[in-house]
Steps between C-alpha positions, in 0.01 A plus 500: 500500500606454863395206714267734689340623176456142381340403830259793471413402141428141602289627793293722269456213257440198725485593871123475547485156339815372674408633844153350462659163426709531818869456556483120526345449156717775355807324639394181320487696172847640577642152560342377177673784313832409663449146371432633150820705524693187597363312200579793269856523630551133413331481164386827347657782306596838636163663421308246709752521786464880506119472499508260796739724696253785447210284622690389812591861576138614456368232737774580752409869510133403526575295812700788643213741433245272665724507808556877484870464417678750274733257326745766382531648851562167672747390233691826540495472880632144500733493197571866422838498675608161368487156656288519818744267680844629405412838348726440201433550130554240368415277793808363673326260739621184322851639461523566873408140574764378254761729662404384852521134393845548352640648823 
């Protein structure tokens, strides 16, 4: 499943309820899920961590949908060619700073 397909699935499943709640309340749910992910990363097993990543991703695409943002398209536009600052894959931004400091 692509990011776009996942976003469409989440829209079909939850959009009416989430849009009715509004982006502010939906954002609060998103932040709560991020907190649950943080707790899972510290204390839980792999299965719980994976479940929380899925929840965070679902709430993120919900927020994007409420704002009319195609998450896959904007991710590709910003990161599709590598680091948005230096254009490298992998990012070389930190290495450039280290090189400049050593000169």
